[in-house]
C-alpha positions in Angstrom: -0.8 -47.1 -11.0 -3.0 -44.1 -11.5 -3.9 -42.0 -8.4 -7.5 -40.8 -8.2 -7.5 -39.2 -4.8 -5.5 -36.8 -2.6 -5.4 -37.1 1.1 -4.3 -34.4 3.7 -0.6 -35.5 3.8 -0.4 -35.3 0.0 -2.2 -31.9 -0.2 0.3 -30.5 2.4 3.2 -31.6 0.2 1.5 -30.2 -2.9 0.8 -26.8 -1.3 4.4 -26.4 0.0 5.8 -27.4 -3.5 3.5 -24.7 -5.1 4.8 -22.1 -2.6 8.4 -23.1 -3.3 8.1 -22.8 -7.1 6.4 -19.4 -6.8 9.2 -18.2 -4.5 11.9 -19.5 -6.9 10.4 -17.6 -9.8 9.3 -14.4 -8.1 12.0 -12.1 -9.6 11.1 -13.3 -13.1 7.4 -12.6 -12.4 8.3 -9.1 -11.1 10.0 -8.4 -14.4 6.7 -9.1 -16.2 5.2 -5.9 -14.7 4.2 -3.4 -17.4 5.7 -0.4 -15.8 9.5 -0.8 -15.6 9.7 0.8 -12.2 12.1 -0.5 -9.5 9.5 -1.9 -7.1 8.8 -5.2 -5.4 5.6 -6.0 -7.1 3.6 -9.0 -8.2 6.1 -11.8 -7.7 7.2 -10.5 -4.3 3.6 -9.8 -3.1 2.3 -13.2 -4.2 5.3 -15.0 -2.6 5.0 -13.2 0.7 1.3 -14.0 0.7 1.7 -17.7 0.1 4.7 -18.0 2.4 2.6 -16.7 5.3 0.3 -19.7 4.8 3.1 -22.1 4.0 4.7 -21.5 7.4 1.4 -22.4 9.1 1.0 -25.5 6.9 4.5 -26.7 7.6 3.9 -26.5 11.3 1.1 -29.1 11.1 2.7 -32.5 11.9 -0.4 -34.7 11.4 -2.6 -32.8 9.0 -6.3 -33.4 8.2 -8.3 -31.4 5.6 -9.9 -29.2 8.2 -6.6 -28.1 9.8 -4.9 -27.6 6.4 -7.9 -25.6 5.1 -7.7 -23.3 8.2 -3.9 -22.8 7.9 -4.0 -22.0 4.2 -7.0 -19.7 4.5 -6.0 -17.9 7.6 -2.3 -17.6 6.8 -2.8 -16.3 3.3 -5.6 -14.0 4.4 -3.5 -12.2 7.0 -0.3 -12.3 5.0 -1.8 -11.0 1.8 0.1 -8.1 0.2 -0.7 -6.1 -2.9 -3.7 -6.7 -5.2 -2.2 -9.9 -6.6 -1.5 -11.2 -3.1 -5.1 -10.4 -1.9 -6.6 -12.1 -5.0 -4.4 -15.2 -4.4 -5.5 -15.3 -0.8 -9.2 -15.1 -1.9 -8.6 -17.9 -4.4 -7.1 -20.0 -1.6 -9.9 -19.0 0.8 -12.6 -20.2 -1.7 -10.8 -23.4 -2.5 -10.4 -24.3 1.2 -14.0 -23.7 2.0 -14.9 -26.5 -0.4 -12.3 -29.1 0.7 -12.4 -28.6 4.5 -15.2 -31.1 5.1 -13.9 -34.0 3.0 -11.4 -36.6 3.9 -10.0 -37.1 0.4 -10.1 -35.0 -2.8 -11.1 -36.4 -6.3 -11.8 -34.6 -9.6 -15.3 -33.7 -8.6 -14.2 -32.1 -5.3 -11.4 -30.3 -7.2 -13.7 -28.9 -9.8 -16.1 -27.6 -7.2 -13.2 -26.1 -5.2 -11.8 -24.4 -8.3 -15.2 -22.9 -9.1 -15.7 -21.7 -5.5 -12.2 -20.2 -5.5 -13.0 -18.1 -8.6 -16.3 -17.0 -7.3 -14.7 -15.9 -4.0 -11.9 -14.0 -5.8 -14.3 -12.2 -8.2 -16.5 -11.1 -5.4 -13.5 -9.6 -3.6 -12.6 -7.3 -6.5 -15.0 -4.3 -7.0 -14.3 -4.0 -10.7 -12.9 -7.3 -12.0 -10.8 -6.9 -15.1 -10.3 -9.6 -17.7 -6.8 -10.4 -18.9 -5.6 -10.8 -15.3 -5.0 -13.5 -12.8 -8.8 -13.8 -12.4 -9.2 -14.7 -16.1 -6.5 -17.4 -15.8 -8.1 -18.8 -12.7 -11.5 -18.9 -14.3 -10.2 -20.6 -17.4 -8.7 -23.4 -15.4 -11.8 -23.7 -13.2 -14.0 -24.1 -16.3 -11.7 -26.6 -17.8 -11.6 -28.6 -14.5 -15.5 -28.7 -14.5 -15.5 -29.8 -18.2 -13.2 -32.7 -17.5 -15.2 -34.2 -14.6 -16.4 -37.6 -15.7 -13.9 -37.7 -18.6 -10.6 -38.0 -16.7 -10.3 -39.7 -13.3 -6.5 -40.0 -13.2 -5.4 -36.9 -11.3 -2.0 -36.5 -12.9 -3.6 -36.4 -16.4 -6.3 -34.2 -15.0 -3.8 -31.6 -13.6 -1.7 -31.7 -16.8 -4.7 -30.8 -19.0 -5.9 -28.0 -16.6 -2.4 -26.5 -16.5 -2.0 -26.8 -20.2 -5.2 -24.8 -20.6 -4.1 -22.3 -18.0 -1.0 -21.7 -19.9 -3.1 -21.1 -23.1 -5.4 -18.6 -21.3 -2.3 -16.8 -19.9 -0.9 -16.6 -23.4 -4.1 -14.8 -24.5 -4.0 -12.1 -21.8 -2.1 -9.7 -24.1 -5.1 -9.9 -26.5 -7.4 -8.9 -23.7 -5.3 -6.0 -22.3 -3.6 -3.9 -24.9 -1.1 -2.6 -22.4 0.3 -6.1 -22.0 0.5 -6.6 -25.7 2.4 -3.3 -26.2 4.9 -4.2 -23.4 5.3 -7.7 -24.8 4.4 -9.5 -21.6 1.7 -11.8 -20.2 -0.2 -10.9 -17.0 2.3 -11.2 -14.1 -0.4 -12.3 -11.6 -1.6 -15.0 -14.0 2.0 -16.2 -14.4 2.4 -16.4 -10.6 -0.8 -18.5 -10.4 0.6 -20.9 -13.0 3.8 -21.3 -11.1 1.8 -22.3 -8.0 -0.2 -24.8 -10.0 2.9 -26.3 -11.6 4.6 -26.5 -8.2 1.5 -28.3 -6.8 1.9 -30.9 -9.7 5.5 -31.4 -8.7 4.4 -32.1 -5.1 1.7 -34.5 -6.4 4.4 -36.4 -8.3 6.5 -36.9 -5.2 8.7 -33.8 -4.8 9.3 -33.4 -1.1 9.4 -29.8 0.2 10.0 -28.3 3.6 9.7 -24.7 4.5 13.4 -24.5 5.1 13.9 -24.8 1.3 11.7 -21.9 0.7 12.2 -18.2 1.6 13.0 -17.9 5.3 10.5 -15.7 7.3 13.1 -12.9 7.6 14.3 -13.1 3.9 12.2 -10.1 3.0 12.1 -6.9 5.0 8.7 -6.8 6.6 6.6 -3.7 6.6 6.7 -2.1 10.0 5.6 1.0 11.8 7.8 3.8 10.6 10.3 4.9 13.1 11.8 8.4 12.7 15.1 9.1 14.5 14.7 12.0 16.9 18.4 12.6 17.4 19.9 15.8 15.9 16.4 16.8 14.6 16.3 20.5 14.0 12.9 22.1 14.7 12.7 25.4 12.9 9.2 26.3 14.0 8.3 25.3 17.5 4.5 25.3 17.7 2.1 23.0 15.8 -1.0 25.2 15.5 -4.4 24.0 14.3 -7.8 25.6 14.3 -11.0 26.1 12.3 -12.4 29.3 11.0 -16.1 29.7 10.7 -16.0 32.0 7.7 -18.1 35.0 7.0 -19.5 36.0 3.5 -16.4 38.0 2.5 -14.0 35.0 2.5 -13.2 34.0 -1.1 -10.3 32.4 -3.1 -8.3 35.7 -3.1 -8.6 36.0 0.6 -7.5 32.3 1.0 -4.4 33.0 -1.2 -3.7 36.1 0.9 -4.1 34.1 4.1 -1.8 31.2 2.9 0.8 33.7 1.8 0.8 35.3 5.3 1.1 31.8 6.9 4.1 31.1 4.7 5.8 34.3 6.0 5.5 33.1 9.6 5.9 29.3 9.3 5.8 26.1 7.3 3.9 22.8 7.0 0.9 24.8 6.0 -2.4 23.2 5.2 -5.5 25.3 4.5 -8.6 23.5 3.3 -12.1 25.0 3.1 -15.7 24.2 2.3 -18.7 26.6 2.2 -18.7 27.3 5.9 -15.4 26.2 7.5 -11.7 26.6 6.9 -9.4 24.0 8.5 -5.9 25.4 9.2 -2.6 23.7 10.2 0.7 25.5 10.5 4.1 25.2 12.2 5.2 28.6 13.5 7.1 30.3 16.3 4.2 32.6 17.1 0.8 31.0 17.0 -0.8 34.3 18.1 0.0 35.9 14.8 -1.7 33.1 12.9 -4.7 33.3 15.2 -5.0 37.1 14.9 -4.9 36.9 11.1 -7.5 34.1 11.1 -9.9 36.2 13.3 -10.2 38.7 10.5 -12.0 36.1 8.5 -14.4 34.8 11.2 -14.6 33.3 14.7 -12.4 30.3 15.5 -13.0 26.9 17.2 -11.1 23.7 17.9 -7.9 25.6 18.6 -4.9 23.3 19.4 -1.3 24.4 20.0 1.5 21.9 20.7 5.0 22.8 21.7 7.0 20.5 19.3 10.4 21.3 20.9 9.0 20.2 24.3 7.5 17.0 22.8 10.8 16.3 21.0 12.7 16.7 24.2 10.2 14.3 26.0 10.6 11.8 23.2 14.4 11.9 23.5 14.2 11.4 27.3 11.8 8.4 26.8 14.0 6.8 24.1 17.1 7.3 26.3 15.3 5.8 29.3 14.0 2.9 27.3 17.5 2.1 26.0 18.9 2.4 29.5 16.2 0.0 30.9 16.9 -2.5 28.1 20.7 -2.4 28.9 20.0 -2.8 32.6 17.7 -5.8 31.9 20.4 -7.5 29.7 23.0 -6.9 32.4 20.7 -8.5 35.0 20.3 -11.5 32.8 16.6 -10.8 32.2 16.9 -11.2 28.4 14.6 -8.7 26.9 13.4 -5.6 28.7 9.8 -5.8 29.7 7.6 -3.4 27.7 6.3 -0.4 29.5 2.7 -0.7 30.7 0.4 0.9 28.2 -1.3 3.9 29.6 -5.0 3.8 29.1 -6.3 6.9 27.5 -9.9 7.9 26.7 -11.1 6.5 23.4 -11.2 9.0 20.6 -14.0 9.7 18.1 -11.7 9.0 15.2 -8.1 8.0 14.4 -5.9 7.5 11.4 -3.5 4.8 10.0 -1.4 5.8 7.0 1.1 3.9 4.8 4.1 6.1 4.3 7.7 5.8 3.2 10.5 8.4 3.9 11.1 10.3 7.1 9.8 13.6 5.6 6.6 12.0 4.4 6.1 10.4 7.8 6.6 13.7 9.6 4.0 15.4 7.5 1.5 12.7 8.3 2.3 12.9 12.0 1.8 16.7 11.8 -1.6 16.1 10.4 -2.6 13.9 13.4 -2.1 10.4 11.9 -1.9 8.0 14.9 0.0 5.0 13.4 2.3 4.8 10.4 3.2 1.7 8.5 6.3 1.8 6.5 5.5 0.6 2.9 4.7 1.6 -0.6 6.1 0.6 -4.0 9.1 -1.2 -2.6 7.2 -3.2 0.1 3.5 -3.5 0.3 2.3 -4.1 3.9 0.3 -7.2 4.6 -3.3 -7.4 5.8 -1.9 -8.4 9.2 0.4 -5.4 9.3 -2.6 -3.2 8.7 -4.7 -5.1 11.3 -1.9 -4.5 13.9 -1.8 -0.8 13.1 -5.6 -0.5 13.4 -5.4 -2.3 16.8 -3.0 0.4 18.1 -5.4 3.2 17.4 -7.7 3.8 20.4 -10.7 5.2 18.5 -14.3 4.3 17.6 -13.6 5.0 13.9 -10.2 4.4 12.2 -9.6 5.8 8.8 -6.9 3.9 6.8 -5.0 5.7 4.1 -3.4 3.1 1.8 -1.7 5.8 -0.4 -1.0 3.2 -3.1 -3.5 1.4 -5.4 -1.7 -1.9 -4.7 -2.5 -1.7 -1.0 -6.2 -0.8 -1.1 -7.4 -4.5 -1.3 -5.2 -5.5 1.6 -6.6 -2.6 3.6 -10.2 -3.6 2.7 -9.4 -7.1 3.8 -8.2 -5.8 7.2 -11.4 -3.7 7.5 -13.5 -6.9 7.1 -11.4 -8.7 9.8 -11.8 -5.9 12.4 -14.8 -6.2 14.7 -14.1 -4.0 17.7 -14.1 -0.7 15.9 -15.3 0.7 12.6 -12.7 0.9 9.9 -13.0 3.2 6.9 -10.7 2.6 4.0 -10.1 5.8 2.1 -9.1 4.9 -1.5 -6.0 7.1 -1.7 -3.6 5.8 -4.4 -0.7 8.2 -3.8 0.9 9.9 -0.7 -0.3 13.4 -1.9 -3.9 12.1 -2.1 -3.5 10.7 1.4 -2.2 14.0 2.7 -5.2 15.7 1.1 -7.6 13.2 2.6 -6.1 13.7 6.1 -6.5 17.4 5.8 -10.1 17.1 4.6 -11.3 15.2 7.7 -13.8 17.2 9.7 -14.6 16.3 13.3 -18.3 15.8 14.1 -19.2 14.5 10.7 -20.3 10.9 10.1 -17.8 8.4 8.6 -19.9 8.4 5.4 -19.8 12.2 5.2 -16.0 12.3 5.8 -15.3 9.5 3.3 -17.3 11.3 0.7 -15.5 14.6 1.4 -12.1 13.0 1.4 -12.7 11.1 -1.8 -14.0 14.3 -3.5 -11.0 16.3 -2.4 -8.6 13.5 -3.5 -10.2 13.6 -6.9 -8.8 17.1 -7.4 -5.2 15.9 -6.9 -3.0 14.8 -9.8 0.2 13.0 -8.8 3.4 12.6 -10.7 6.4 10.6 -9.7 10.0 10.5 -11.1 12.1 7.3 -11.0 14.4 5.3 -13.2 13.6 2.4 -15.6 14.8 -1.1 -14.7 14.4 -2.6 -18.2 13.6 -1.8 -21.8 9.9 -1.6 -22.7 7.2 0.3 -24.5 4.2 1.7 -22.7 1.4 3.7 -24.5 3.7 4.2 -27.4 6.5 5.6 -25.3 9.9 3.8 -25.7 11.8 3.4 -22.5 15.3 2.0 -22.1 17.0 0.7 -18.9 18.4 3.5 -16.9 16.2 6.2 -18.4 14.5 8.7 -16.1 10.7 8.4 -16.2 8.0 10.8 -15.2 4.8 8.9 -14.5 1.3 9.8 -13.4 -1.2 7.3 -12.0 -1.8 5.7 -15.4 1.0 6.3 -17.8 4.5 7.5 -18.6 4.3 11.2 -19.4 8.0 12.1 -19.7 11.3 10.2 -20.4 14.8 11.6 -20.4 18.3 11.3 -19.1 18.3 14.1 -16.6 16.3 14.0 -13.4 15.5 17.8 -13.2 14.6 18.1 -16.9 12.4 15.0 -16.9 10.7 16.2 -13.6 10.0 19.5 -15.2 8.5 17.9 -18.3 6.2 15.8 -16.1 5.1 18.9 -14.2 4.3 20.7 -17.4 2.1 17.7 -18.5 0.2 17.7 -15.1 -0.5 21.5 -14.9 -3.6 22.8 -16.7 -5.6 26.0 -16.6 -7.5 25.0 -13.5 -4.4 24.3 -11.4 -3.8 26.4 -8.3 -1.2 24.5 -6.2 2.0 22.5 -6.8 3.5 20.5 -4.0 7.0 18.9 -4.5 8.5 16.2 -2.3 12.1 15.4 -3.0 13.5 12.0 -2.2 16.6 10.7 -0.4 18.7 10.6 -3.6 18.2 14.3 -4.3 20.4 16.8 -2.6 18.9 19.9 -0.9 20.9 22.1 -3.3 19.4 20.3 -6.4 15.9 20.4 -4.9 16.2 24.2 -4.2 17.4 24.8 -7.8 14.4 22.8 -9.1 12.0 24.6 -6.8 13.3 28.0 -8.1 12.9 26.8 -11.7 9.3 25.7 -11.1 8.3 29.0 -9.3 9.8 31.0 -12.2 7.8 29.0 -14.7 4.4 28.8 -12.9 4.1 32.3 -11.5 0.3 32.2 -11.1 0.4 29.0 -8.9 1.3 28.5 -5.3 4.4 26.2 -5.2 5.5 24.4 -2.0 8.4 22.1 -1.5 9.1 19.5 1.3 11.9 17.0 2.0 10.0 13.7 1.6 13.0 11.5 2.0 11.3 8.7 0.0 13.5 6.1 -1.7 13.3 5.0 -5.4 11.4 8.2 -6.4 13.6 11.3 -7.0 10.5 13.6 -6.8 6.8 13.0 -5.9 4.7 16.0 -7.1 1.1 16.9 -6.8 -1.0 19.4 -8.7 -4.3 20.6 -7.4 
């Protein structure tokens, strides 16, 4: 007998079956990514997004449409990771808005829900691109509307829609040349099709419980970066910051002279200037020398000097005390130690949240005054809820969020919309070097709009290159890549391919540097030895004699080198 309606119990089974099928095929979907980099991308992001909702759905014992709609929408919204995950959450959000007020679903309700899902998702993306998950979703929504009044049997209705979705997906390489060259369909669209096919399985009677899907702890969640303080050697003891109100004689030659002087007395140097102010950050053992030199260029303000060795010692004492308290609580049978009472501090004008990976990168952000760090990036995109929790920890009127990855910006913007007790500004940084530049460019006293404009402008001067290895054979922009090759990539394409890390990194740098370049910053990863990094650093300085070259231990996984050229 043909089934013409879906009740809440059946919808629950369908949704869980869709989530399970997506989870089962996530690795295959990951392999559809155009760039053959070793990251946890589309399949992982979409799976973690839908699983966040699936756990809430599974917990509802006696579902109705309203409770299911709330669980699906809220769970996916907060669990959304990466661009594909955010778009999936918006599709689900739009769909649930349409079905939450009905008791049963028929073809008319489904068609309206599909259309509303697509409208919601398209609105969430600033510059929608065809040939993606959005195109596949729209194709199925249009087919669903076309079939209303022609097909009432829901099994047949779903099969025709899915068949059309597969066809639209097969056409995505014709819409996006980069997909055609790589010989793949859009990975997000494929993920959506797996969800749809799983939902059909559920409709046909496949019973699914969440225990059959990925367990909540199966994937390492993004979390606040924790940097070990033990055996940490602090070469320069004072974190020194100030602003110079420059006079008319300050120019680029003077700035180079000033930076060279700072390099002779310290490290972690940041000098950024506009027409009237120079913002300075340096770690040194003699702050007075930095201040005396700065005074030759103009009067100073907002001077701040922190004793990092003292802070380090205090942190060690706190960590030791905390561990001791936890041990005492366990011995006393109290289970978990009670968290320390949070000390109330005055609310700041502004604070920062940054996504970072690698101890060295995290220390740089801390040195620039970032309040809360979220561990994440290519290998694990933080969810909207991770970003919300980080924002909540910052006691400030305005919180600037630095995503530092193009695949995290949408989740950050979603978190911004869900925050109502403080203003959140998402700075569209797509790489860590851009995030560092943005943090440096912040000027106290300016409006959020002024700071965002300044940060965005300064980030636009930063070109980023990253060096990693290929996980499969492919072709991108005419460049042939084989599994195991070393690749040098910028934000858009592969610029160098080779067998040697140092040689490929050097080729990438040569492609990034042009006649306007002034500064090269190199961050070496956890798989590069200090000796190899120093050798590469010397090679770069010998080649680019007219440029300032800086090197830092970034400690990032996956990427041998992250380099920026400004």
